[in-house]
C-alpha positions as CSV (number, residue, x, y, z in Angstrom):
1,X,7.5,-5.2,7.4
2,X,4.8,-3.6,7.3
3,X,1.8,-5.9,4.8
4,X,-1.1,-3.8,3.0
5,X,-3.8,-5.8,0.8
6,X,-4.4,-4.9,-2.7
7,X,-7.7,-3.0,-2.9
8,X,-8.2,-4.3,-6.2
9,X,-11.6,-6.6,-5.6
10,X,-10.5,-9.4,-7.7
11,X,-6.7,-9.4,-6.5
12,X,-6.3,-8.8,-2.7
13,X,-3.0,-10.0,-2.8
14,X,-0.6,-9.0,0.3
15,X,1.9,-6.5,-0.4
16,X,5.3,-7.1,1.5
17,X,6.3,-3.3,2.3
18,X,10.0,-4.8,3.7
19,X,12.4,-1.9,3.2
20,X,12.8,0.4,6.4
21,X,11.9,3.2,3.9
22,X,8.4,2.4,4.4
23,X,8.5,2.6,8.2
24,X,7.2,6.1,7.9
25,X,5.9,6.3,4.6
26,X,3.1,8.4,2.9
27,X,2.7,8.3,-1.3
28,X,1.4,5.8,-3.5
29,X,2.5,2.5,-3.8
30,X,1.6,-0.2,-6.9
31,X,0.9,-4.6,-6.7
32,X,3.1,-6.1,-8.3
33,X,0.6,-8.8,-9.9
34,X,-2.2,-6.4,-10.9
35,X,-0.4,-2.9,-11.0
36,X,-3.1,-1.0,-8.6
37,X,-2.0,2.0,-7.3
38,X,-2.7,2.1,-3.8
39,X,-2.2,5.5,-2.1
40,X,-0.8,4.4,1.6
41,X,0.4,6.6,5.4
42,X,2.2,4.2,7.4
43,X,3.4,6.0,10.5
44,X,6.1,3.8,13.1
45,X,5.5,0.6,10.9
46,X,1.5,0.9,11.1
47,X,-1.0,1.2,8.8
48,X,-2.7,4.8,9.5
49,X,-4.5,4.4,6.0
50,X,-5.3,2.9,2.5
51,X,-6.7,4.0,-0.4
52,X,-7.7,3.9,-3.8
53,X,-6.4,7.1,-5.8
54,X,-8.6,9.9,-6.3
55,X,-9.7,9.9,-10.2
56,X,-9.9,13.1,-11.5
């Protein structure tokens, strides 16, 4: 299981990624509590980075 914190300053909820497909994953996830999107890269179950998506 991989844990990621929501990056919304008001939320900060822990997001549990318990599916095996997230063990090696690069893309966007969404907080179920506040709806914030987060870009993540996970390699071998370890979080490499997380950030808010860039707004254009």
